[in-house]
MMTF fields as JSON, N, C-alpha, C and O atoms, coordinates in Angstrom:
{
  "mmtfVersion": "1.0.0",
  "mmtfProducer": "UNKNOWN",
  "numBonds": 287,
  "numAtoms": 288,
  "numGroups": 72,
  "numChains": 1,
  "numModels": 1,
  "chainsPerModel": [1],
  "groupsPerChain": [72],
  "chainIdList": ["A"],
  "bondAtomList": [4, 2, 8, 6, 12, 10, 16, 14, 20, 18, 24, 22, 28, 26, 32, 30, 36, 34, 40, 38, 44, 42, 48, 46, 52, 50, 56, 54, 60, 58, 64, 62, 68, 66, 72, 70, 76, 74, 80, 78, 84, 82, 88, 86, 92, 90, 96, 94, 100, 98, 104, 102, 108, 106, 112, 110, 116, 114, 120, 118, 124, 122, 128, 126, 132, 130, 136, 134, 140, 138, 144, 142, 148, 146, 152, 150, 156, 154, 160, 158, 164, 162, 168, 166, 172, 170, 176, 174, 180, 178, 184, 182, 188, 186, 192, 190, 196, 194, 200, 198, 204, 202, 208, 206, 212, 210, 216, 214, 220, 218, 224, 222, 228, 226, 232, 230, 236, 234, 240, 238, 244, 242, 248, 246, 252, 250, 256, 254, 260, 258, 264, 262, 268, 266, 272, 270, 276, 274, 280, 278, 284, 282],
  "bondOrderList": [1, 1, 1, 1, 1, 1, 1, 1, 1, 1, 1, 1, 1, 1, 1, 1, 1, 1, 1, 1, 1, 1, 1, 1, 1, 1, 1, 1, 1, 1, 1, 1, 1, 1, 1, 1, 1, 1, 1, 1, 1, 1, 1, 1, 1, 1, 1, 1, 1, 1, 1, 1, 1, 1, 1, 1, 1, 1, 1, 1, 1, 1, 1, 1, 1, 1, 1, 1, 1, 1, 1],
  "groupList": [{"groupName": "THR", "atomNameList": ["N", "CA", "C", "O"], "elementList": ["N", "C", "C", "O"], "formalChargeList": [0, 0, 0, 0], "bondAtomList": [1, 0, 2, 1, 3, 2], "bondOrderList": [1, 1, 2], "singleLetterCode": "T", "chemCompType": "L-PEPTIDE LINKING"}, {"groupName": "SER", "atomNameList": ["N", "CA", "C", "O"], "elementList": ["N", "C", "C", "O"], "formalChargeList": [0, 0, 0, 0], "bondAtomList": [1, 0, 2, 1, 3, 2], "bondOrderList": [1, 1, 2], "singleLetterCode": "S", "chemCompType": "L-PEPTIDE LINKING"}, {"groupName": "ASN", "atomNameList": ["N", "CA", "C", "O"], "elementList": ["N", "C", "C", "O"], "formalChargeList": [0, 0, 0, 0], "bondAtomList": [1, 0, 2, 1, 3, 2], "bondOrderList": [1, 1, 2], "singleLetterCode": "N", "chemCompType": "L-PEPTIDE LINKING"}, {"groupName": "ILE", "atomNameList": ["N", "CA", "C", "O"], "elementList": ["N", "C", "C", "O"], "formalChargeList": [0, 0, 0, 0], "bondAtomList": [1, 0, 2, 1, 3, 2], "bondOrderList": [1, 1, 2], "singleLetterCode": "I", "chemCompType": "L-PEPTIDE LINKING"}, {"groupName": "ALA", "atomNameList": ["N", "CA", "C", "O"], "elementList": ["N", "C", "C", "O"], "formalChargeList": [0, 0, 0, 0], "bondAtomList": [1, 0, 2, 1, 3, 2], "bondOrderList": [1, 1, 2], "singleLetterCode": "A", "chemCompType": "L-PEPTIDE LINKING"}, {"groupName": "ASP", "atomNameList": ["N", "CA", "C", "O"], "elementList": ["N", "C", "C", "O"], "formalChargeList": [0, 0, 0, 0], "bondAtomList": [1, 0, 2, 1, 3, 2], "bondOrderList": [1, 1, 2], "singleLetterCode": "D", "chemCompType": "L-PEPTIDE LINKING"}, {"groupName": "VAL", "atomNameList": ["N", "CA", "C", "O"], "elementList": ["N", "C", "C", "O"], "formalChargeList": [0, 0, 0, 0], "bondAtomList": [1, 0, 2, 1, 3, 2], "bondOrderList": [1, 1, 2], "singleLetterCode": "V", "chemCompType": "L-PEPTIDE LINKING"}, {"groupName": "PHE", "atomNameList": ["N", "CA", "C", "O"], "elementList": ["N", "C", "C", "O"], "formalChargeList": [0, 0, 0, 0], "bondAtomList": [1, 0, 2, 1, 3, 2], "bondOrderList": [1, 1, 2], "singleLetterCode": "F", "chemCompType": "L-PEPTIDE LINKING"}, {"groupName": "GLY", "atomNameList": ["N", "CA", "C", "O"], "elementList": ["N", "C", "C", "O"], "formalChargeList": [0, 0, 0, 0], "bondAtomList": [1, 0, 2, 1, 3, 2], "bondOrderList": [1, 1, 2], "singleLetterCode": "G", "chemCompType": "PEPTIDE LINKING"}, {"groupName": "ARG", "atomNameList": ["N", "CA", "C", "O"], "elementList": ["N", "C", "C", "O"], "formalChargeList": [0, 0, 0, 0], "bondAtomList": [1, 0, 2, 1, 3, 2], "bondOrderList": [1, 1, 2], "singleLetterCode": "R", "chemCompType": "L-PEPTIDE LINKING"}, {"groupName": "MET", "atomNameList": ["N", "CA", "C", "O"], "elementList": ["N", "C", "C", "O"], "formalChargeList": [0, 0, 0, 0], "bondAtomList": [1, 0, 2, 1, 3, 2], "bondOrderList": [1, 1, 2], "singleLetterCode": "M", "chemCompType": "L-PEPTIDE LINKING"}, {"groupName": "GLU", "atomNameList": ["N", "CA", "C", "O"], "elementList": ["N", "C", "C", "O"], "formalChargeList": [0, 0, 0, 0], "bondAtomList": [1, 0, 2, 1, 3, 2], "bondOrderList": [1, 1, 2], "singleLetterCode": "E", "chemCompType": "L-PEPTIDE LINKING"}, {"groupName": "LYS", "atomNameList": ["N", "CA", "C", "O"], "elementList": ["N", "C", "C", "O"], "formalChargeList": [0, 0, 0, 0], "bondAtomList": [1, 0, 2, 1, 3, 2], "bondOrderList": [1, 1, 2], "singleLetterCode": "K", "chemCompType": "L-PEPTIDE LINKING"}, {"groupName": "TRP", "atomNameList": ["N", "CA", "C", "O"], "elementList": ["N", "C", "C", "O"], "formalChargeList": [0, 0, 0, 0], "bondAtomList": [1, 0, 2, 1, 3, 2], "bondOrderList": [1, 1, 2], "singleLetterCode": "W", "chemCompType": "L-PEPTIDE LINKING"}, {"groupName": "PRO", "atomNameList": ["N", "CA", "C", "O"], "elementList": ["N", "C", "C", "O"], "formalChargeList": [0, 0, 0, 0], "bondAtomList": [1, 0, 2, 1, 3, 2], "bondOrderList": [1, 1, 2], "singleLetterCode": "P", "chemCompType": "L-PEPTIDE LINKING"}, {"groupName": "LEU", "atomNameList": ["N", "CA", "C", "O"], "elementList": ["N", "C", "C", "O"], "formalChargeList": [0, 0, 0, 0], "bondAtomList": [1, 0, 2, 1, 3, 2], "bondOrderList": [1, 1, 2], "singleLetterCode": "L", "chemCompType": "L-PEPTIDE LINKING"}, {"groupName": "HIS", "atomNameList": ["N", "CA", "C", "O"], "elementList": ["N", "C", "C", "O"], "formalChargeList": [0, 0, 0, 0], "bondAtomList": [1, 0, 2, 1, 3, 2], "bondOrderList": [1, 1, 2], "singleLetterCode": "H", "chemCompType": "L-PEPTIDE LINKING"}, {"groupName": "GLN", "atomNameList": ["N", "CA", "C", "O"], "elementList": ["N", "C", "C", "O"], "formalChargeList": [0, 0, 0, 0], "bondAtomList": [1, 0, 2, 1, 3, 2], "bondOrderList": [1, 1, 2], "singleLetterCode": "Q", "chemCompType": "L-PEPTIDE LINKING"}, {"groupName": "TYR", "atomNameList": ["N", "CA", "C", "O"], "elementList": ["N", "C", "C", "O"], "formalChargeList": [0, 0, 0, 0], "bondAtomList": [1, 0, 2, 1, 3, 2], "bondOrderList": [1, 1, 2], "singleLetterCode": "Y", "chemCompType": "L-PEPTIDE LINKING"}],
  "groupTypeList": [0, 1, 2, 3, 4, 5, 6, 7, 1, 3, 5, 4, 8, 9, 10, 11, 6, 8, 12, 4, 4, 5, 6, 6, 3, 13, 1, 1, 5, 14, 7, 11, 15, 2, 1, 16, 6, 0, 17, 10, 7, 3, 2, 8, 11, 12, 6, 0, 0, 11, 4, 9, 17, 5, 12, 15, 9, 11, 9, 18, 10, 1, 5, 1, 11, 10, 14, 9, 4, 18, 2, 12],
  "groupIdList": [1, 2, 3, 4, 5, 6, 7, 8, 9, 10, 11, 12, 13, 14, 15, 16, 17, 18, 19, 20, 21, 22, 23, 24, 25, 26, 27, 28, 29, 30, 31, 32, 33, 34, 35, 36, 37, 38, 39, 40, 41, 42, 43, 44, 45, 46, 47, 48, 49, 50, 51, 52, 53, 54, 55, 56, 57, 58, 59, 60, 61, 62, 63, 64, 65, 66, 67, 68, 69, 70, 71, 72],
  "secStructList": [7, 2, 2, 2, 2, 2, 2, 6, 6, 7, 1, 7, 1, 1, 7, 7, 6, 6, 1, 7, 7, 3, 3, 3, 3, 3, 1, 1, 7, 6, 6, 1, 1, 1, 7, 7, 3, 3, 3, 3, 3, 3, 6, 6, 3, 3, 7, 7, 7, 7, 7, 2, 2, 2, 2, 2, 2, 2, 2, 2, 2, 1, 7, 7, 1, 1, 7, 4, 4, 4, 7, 7],
  "xCoordList": [31.247, 32.924, 32.795, 33.841, 31.595, 31.787, 32.521, 33.379, 32.153, 32.648, 34.513, 35.244, 34.768, 36.254, 37.1, 38.304, 36.177, 36.481, 36.572, 37.168, 35.778, 35.73, 36.916, 37.5, 37.212, 38.368, 39.783, 40.599, 40.031, 41.12, 40.946, 41.807, 39.656, 39.643, 39.883, 40.934, 39.05, 39.207, 37.857, 36.854, 37.83, 36.727, 36.058, 36.123, 35.375, 34.905, 33.847, 33.359, 33.531, 32.899, 31.1, 30.25, 30.887, 29.278, 28.918, 29.558, 27.707, 27.214, 26.426, 25.227, 27.128, 26.603, 26.499, 27.287, 25.616, 25.369, 26.949, 27.552, 27.547, 29.005, 30.039, 31.056, 29.887, 31.086, 30.991, 29.929, 32.192, 32.996, 32.312, 32.445, 31.675, 31.279, 31.519, 31.466, 31.755, 31.854, 30.837, 30.871, 29.951, 29.114, 28.806, 28.848, 28.425, 28.083, 26.882, 26.925, 25.788, 24.74, 23.99, 23.493, 24.14, 23.865, 22.639, 21.651, 22.466, 21.691, 20.427, 19.2, 21.519, 21.419, 22.947, 23.899, 22.95, 24.354, 25.726, 26.055, 26.123, 27.445, 28.572, 29.595, 28.225, 29.104, 28.397, 28.937, 26.902, 26.434, 26.958, 27.323, 26.994, 27.235, 26.514, 27.069, 25.355, 24.175, 24.163, 23.704, 24.574, 24.407, 25.479, 26.639, 24.47, 25.216, 25.47, 25.131, 26.171, 26.257, 24.84, 24.49, 24.294, 22.954, 23.39, 23.308, 23.895, 24.325, 25.815, 26.288, 26.581, 27.497, 27.742, 27.614, 28.112, 28.973, 30.217, 30.673, 30.904, 32.262, 32.509, 32.456, 32.904, 32.809, 31.462, 31.319, 30.473, 29.255, 28.356, 27.131, 29.296, 28.656, 28.317, 29.118, 27.159, 26.838, 27.765, 27.937, 28.263, 28.917, 28.363, 27.595, 28.645, 27.891, 28.564, 29.717, 27.726, 28.074, 28.331, 28.872, 28.095, 28.171, 29.697, 30.485, 29.824, 31.322, 31.413, 30.389, 32.781, 32.775, 32.199, 31.614, 32.322, 31.759, 30.079, 29.684, 29.192, 28.029, 27.906, 26.932, 28.386, 28.195, 28.452, 27.59, 29.658, 30.047, 28.862, 28.235, 28.812, 27.023, 26.182, 25.664, 26.034, 24.844, 24.963, 24.136, 26.204, 26.287, 25.978, 25.268, 26.743, 26.983, 25.499, 25.29, 24.851, 23.754, 22.388, 21.423, 22.382, 21.417, 21.121, 21.969, 19.874, 19.514, 19.795, 19.912, 19.966, 20.566, 20.456, 20.343, 20.498, 20.635, 21.97, 22.27, 23.042, 24.238, 24.691, 24.004, 25.733, 26.463, 26.97, 27.393, 26.857, 27.117, 28.244, 28.276, 29.216, 30.514, 30.186, 30.969, 29.331, 29.164, 28.289, 28.295, 27.322, 26.422, 27.178, 28.249, 26.752, 27.018, 25.94, 25.909],
  "yCoordList": [87.54, 86.752, 86.618, 86.474, 86.67, 86.966, 87.986, 87.807, 89.356, 90.456, 90.527, 91.062, 89.796, 89.828, 88.738, 88.81, 87.776, 86.754, 87.192, 86.646, 88.612, 88.945, 89.945, 90.094, 90.657, 91.781, 90.838, 91.201, 89.806, 89.158, 87.825, 86.954, 87.871, 86.945, 85.772, 85.192, 85.249, 83.847, 83.32, 84.015, 82.169, 81.283, 80.887, 79.694, 81.771, 81.105, 81.913, 82.809, 81.837, 82.961, 82.68, 83.203, 81.784, 81.659, 80.227, 79.288, 80.216, 78.819, 78.177, 78.281, 77.731, 77.4, 75.39, 74.668, 74.979, 73.582, 73.255, 74.198, 72.36, 71.624, 72.157, 72.002, 73.01, 73.921, 73.29, 73.032, 73.129, 72.596, 73.804, 74.982, 73.515, 74.632, 73.987, 72.869, 75.152, 75.036, 75.981, 77.175, 75.513, 75.914, 76.079, 75.055, 77.537, 76.969, 78.256, 79.397, 77.498, 77.933, 78.07, 77.163, 79.561, 79.662, 79.979, 80.282, 79.983, 80.215, 81.433, 81.354, 82.728, 83.932, 84.599, 84.015, 86.047, 86.633, 85.541, 85.023, 85.49, 84.603, 85.407, 84.861, 86.878, 87.572, 87.7, 88.45, 87.102, 87.056, 85.905, 84.868, 86.152, 85.259, 84.177, 83.168, 84.156, 83.283, 82.346, 81.219, 82.631, 82.009, 80.699, 80.566, 79.765, 78.444, 78.266, 79.091, 77.046, 76.327, 75.47, 74.631, 75.685, 74.648, 73.36, 72.156, 74.097, 73.365, 73.368, 74.505, 72.498, 72.765, 71.594, 70.376, 72.318, 71.686, 71.651, 72.704, 70.657, 70.676, 70.025, 68.799, 70.736, 70.155, 69.693, 69.133, 70.036, 70.134, 68.939, 68.929, 68.001, 67.174, 67.657, 68.401, 67.259, 67.624, 66.708, 65.49, 67.741, 66.962, 67.14, 68.067, 66.462, 66.67, 68.015, 68.422, 68.482, 69.647, 69.0, 69.7, 67.898, 67.48, 67.128, 66.466, 67.637, 67.665, 66.427, 65.795, 65.984, 65.537, 65.785, 64.949, 66.895, 67.666, 66.955, 66.33, 67.26, 67.063, 65.632, 65.552, 64.488, 63.282, 63.182, 62.606, 63.683, 63.483, 64.036, 63.494, 65.125, 65.94, 64.642, 64.123, 64.224, 63.182, 62.309, 62.136, 61.599, 60.464, 60.633, 59.98, 61.617, 62.074, 62.653, 62.583, 63.075, 63.858, 63.109, 63.456, 61.863, 60.968, 59.954, 59.511, 59.717, 58.831, 57.737, 57.422, 56.947, 55.785, 54.869, 55.517, 53.729, 53.354, 53.271, 53.485, 52.832, 53.091, 54.626, 55.611, 54.658, 56.025, 56.29, 55.46, 57.995, 58.572, 58.144, 58.107, 57.81, 57.438, 56.11, 55.931, 55.384, 54.126, 53.997, 53.078, 55.249, 55.016, 55.149, 55.748, 54.619, 54.334, 55.065, 55.003],
  "zCoordList": [11.114, 10.863, 9.091, 8.457, 8.431, 7.077, 6.548, 5.684, 7.148, 6.885, 6.746, 5.912, 7.865, 8.375, 7.274, 7.025, 6.727, 5.698, 4.592, 3.663, 4.549, 2.867, 2.649, 1.576, 3.902, 3.55, 3.402, 2.555, 4.104, 4.002, 2.88, 2.749, 2.118, 0.855, 1.489, 1.22, 2.357, 2.99, 2.758, 2.918, 2.404, 2.013, 3.302, 3.6, 4.175, 5.562, 6.29, 5.601, 7.132, 7.95, 7.833, 8.554, 6.799, 6.621, 6.632, 6.159, 7.295, 7.443, 5.928, 5.671, 5.35, 3.924, 3.824, 4.434, 3.129, 2.608, 2.356, 1.844, 2.562, 2.32, 2.523, 1.848, 3.696, 4.212, 5.816, 6.382, 6.329, 7.355, 8.457, 8.126, 9.6, 10.528, 12.226, 12.738, 12.63, 14.128, 14.76, 14.462, 15.601, 15.884, 17.381, 18.063, 18.12, 19.695, 19.728, 19.27, 20.502, 20.502, 22.193, 22.861, 22.547, 23.728, 24.606, 23.936, 25.884, 26.237, 26.249, 26.31, 26.148, 25.781, 25.585, 25.069, 26.155, 25.852, 26.228, 27.296, 25.324, 25.822, 26.687, 27.099, 26.921, 27.923, 28.929, 29.742, 29.433, 30.67, 31.408, 30.854, 32.913, 33.618, 33.478, 33.046, 33.757, 33.761, 32.433, 32.62, 31.208, 29.921, 29.9, 30.292, 29.22, 28.978, 27.744, 26.896, 27.435, 26.125, 25.926, 26.757, 25.083, 24.841, 23.971, 24.21, 22.85, 21.899, 21.163, 21.179, 20.594, 20.233, 18.955, 19.074, 17.768, 16.662, 16.202, 15.758, 16.197, 15.228, 14.367, 14.464, 13.107, 11.734, 11.126, 10.04, 12.042, 11.354, 12.384, 12.506, 13.037, 13.764, 15.233, 15.799, 15.866, 17.359, 18.355, 18.408, 19.084, 20.315, 21.568, 21.828, 22.2, 23.767, 24.678, 24.536, 25.466, 26.311, 27.511, 28.367, 27.787, 29.4, 29.679, 29.002, 30.623, 31.362, 32.196, 32.455, 32.701, 33.86, 34.97, 35.658, 35.202, 36.647, 36.772, 37.756, 35.422, 35.367, 35.676, 36.425, 35.485, 35.633, 36.899, 37.563, 37.607, 39.092, 40.043, 40.953, 39.564, 40.517, 40.212, 41.201, 39.368, 38.812, 39.77, 40.666, 39.598, 40.611, 42.565, 43.331, 42.741, 43.911, 44.838, 46.05, 44.022, 44.53, 44.476, 45.156, 43.459, 43.569, 44.809, 45.584, 44.817, 46.25, 46.038, 44.854, 46.842, 46.842, 48.506, 49.547, 48.508, 50.104, 50.63, 51.805, 49.369, 49.671, 50.044, 49.774, 50.591, 50.694, 49.387, 48.583, 49.201, 47.821, 46.955, 45.725, 47.865, 47.132, 46.163, 45.229, 46.29, 45.62, 44.522, 43.703, 44.564, 43.533, 42.397, 42.485, 41.156, 39.831, 39.061, 37.831]
}
């Protein structure tokens, strides 16, 4: 992205100390179907990649004496 930023004279496209950055780290090639996001940073802050579906899967698939719908 730095080459495109240079062409349009935009101060962006590089990861440097003191600059805001949005970065996504993938497990492999992002265009592969089995690839997934492992880490994500927005404005330099690490954010969780856990989705609501992940939490629901954990809730309903965990072992419990109660019916699955009642697990917390």
